[in-house]
N, C-alpha and C positions, 0 to 999 in steps of 0.2 A: 029426836035429834039430841046429840050430846056435844058439848063444847069442851075444848082443852085450851087453856091460856098459858102462855109462857112469857114472863117478863125478860127482856134482854136490854141491857144497859151498856153503852159503849163510851169511850172517850180516848183521845189521842194520848193523854197523860194520866189516864185513870188507873189506879192501883187498888182494886177492891180488897186485896188481902189486908190492907192497912185499916179498913173500916168495917169489915163484915161483922165483927163482934159487936158493933154499935148499932146495927140495924134493929129497928122496932117492927117486927112482923111475925105473923103466924105462917107465912110462906116459907118454903124450904129452898135454901141455896143449893142448886143442882150442879153448877159448875162456875168457875171463874178463872181468869188469868190476868196478870198485870202487864201494863205497857212496859216495854223494855226488858221483859222476862224472856228467857230462852224457852222455845216450845219443844215438843217431843222430837223433832227432827233437827234441832240445833239452830233454827231461825229465831231471830229476835222479833217479838210481837211489836207491831207498829201502834197498837192500841190495846187498851184493857177492856175486859168484858165480864159482866156478871149476869148469871141466869138464875131465875127463880120460878118455882112451880108451886101449885097448891098441894096440900097433903093428900087430897083426893085427886087422882089424875084427871078425872072428868067431872063436869058439872052434873047436877041432877038433870033428868030428861026435861027438855023445854027450858023455860026461863028459870034461872037460879040466882035470885037476888043476893043471897049470902055469899055465894062463890064470887060474883062480880064485885061485891063490896070489899072483899078482902084485897083485891088487886088495887082498887081505888085507894083504900086505906094505906096501902104500902107507900104510894106516892105522897099522900098528904103527911105521913109521919116521917118520911125519909128523904124527901126531895132536897132539902137544904144540905143535909149530910152528903148526899151524892154529888151535888154541885160543888161543895167545898172540897171534894176529893176528885174534881176534874171530870166527872161524868157529864156528858152533854147530848147524848142521843138515847132517847127513851122509847121503848116499844113494848106493846103487848101483842105478841103473835097469837092469832086466834085460829084454831082449827075446828071446823064444824064437820061432824060425822052424821049422815042422815040416810034414810031410805024413803022411797016414794017421792015426797015433795020437800023442797027446801025453802022455807020462809022463816026468817028470824030477825029479832031485834037484839042488838048487842048494846048493853048499857042504856038505861033510860036517860031522858034528857038531863036529869039532875046529875047523874053520875058522869055523863059526857061533859057537862060543864065543868065539873071538878077536874077531870082528866085534862081538859083543855088548858087549865092553869099551868100544867106541867109540860105542855107541848109533847104529849105522848102520841106516837103514831100507832095505827091499828092495822097492820098487815093481816090478811085473811086468806086461808086456804079452805076449800070445801071438798069433802070426800064422799062419793056415792058408795054406800055400803050394801047395795042390793045384791051384789055378786059374792059377798064374803061369807 
């Protein structure tokens, strides 16, 4: 089984373009847009959004503590900066790709306790890859 994590951060008045260069992270910013900015079809964004991914698209097979740690480190190093810039909704979207059986643990108890400090939600999607 392989995992892919994506951090998404939102806020009604969040303008990531003003603080992206101040982020302390090894993760890659994959997209962002500012609240109040015009989108591709001319609509004004009601909220701002920032998305980050790991330099390796997927974790190592099975548990990958280094992969998980980089996501936790992102919040411990950048939470204050994000909050000061009006971010208020923090998520790590988790995608699990498996064949045969799907049993897994995401973040050990120590890492989960760290994430809980930042009120990070963990939405999960699971994909059966037997037929691919």
